[in-house]
C-alpha positions, 0 to 999 in steps of 0.5 A, spaced: 489 470 485 494 476 484 499 478 489 502 485 489 508 487 492 512 493 493 518 496 498 512 498 503 505 496 504 502 501 509 496 498 512 495 502 518 500 507 522 502 501 527 502 496 521 507 498 516 510 492 512 517 493 509 518 488 502 510 487 503 505 484 499 497 484 498 494 478 495 487 478 493 482 473 490 478 474 483 473 478 487 478 483 489 477 480 497 484 480 500 486 473 502 493 475 505 497 481 507 505 480 509 512 481 508 515 477 502 521 476 507 517 471 511 515 467 505 518 460 503 518 462 496 515 467 492 509 466 488 511 466 480 505 471 479 507 476 484 507 483 481 512 488 484 512 495 484 517 501 486 513 505 491 508 504 497 502 500 496 496 502 500 490 497 501 484 502 503 477 501 504 475 508 501 476 511 495 481 517 494 484 521 489 491 525 487 489 531 491 492 526 497 499 528 494 502 534 497 509 536 498 510 533 505 512 527 509 509 521 506 508 518 513 504 524 516 499 524 510 498 517 511 497 517 518 492 523 518 488 519 513 488 513 517 486 517 523 480 520 520 477 513 517 480 509 523 480 503 519 486 498 519 485 493 512 485 486 514 485 479 510 477 477 508 475 485 506 474 487 500 478 494 499 481 499 494 489 498 492 493 504 491 500 505 489 504 511 490 510 512 486 516 517 485 517 517 493 523 518 496 523 512 500 529 514 505 526 520 507 519 518 506 517 524 502 513 525 495 518 527 490 515 533 485 512 527 480 509 523 485 503 519 482 497 515 486 494 510 481 488 505 483 490 498 482 484 495 484 
């Protein structure tokens, strides 16, 4: 099992998790999604990233990043696919970095990296 955590995990417009994590098994299936604050203890193998984790069913690319609101862009993306990622599904996991997490906007050097 691997657990990836970040300041924000964006699963769907109605499910945005602060201090969230995504746990995956060896085959890449999501076993758990949640908040680190809800855990009694954090796994010793949790990999924490500064940014936003995006568990997502389809592949995407860096053209996703534009100079606009992060939430507007994510909400538009999810309104097209209408898929809420859930435990038990095999998904791609992306990391958005170099964001203004207070204003929720992309910074000039924002990056989108595929983790899984």
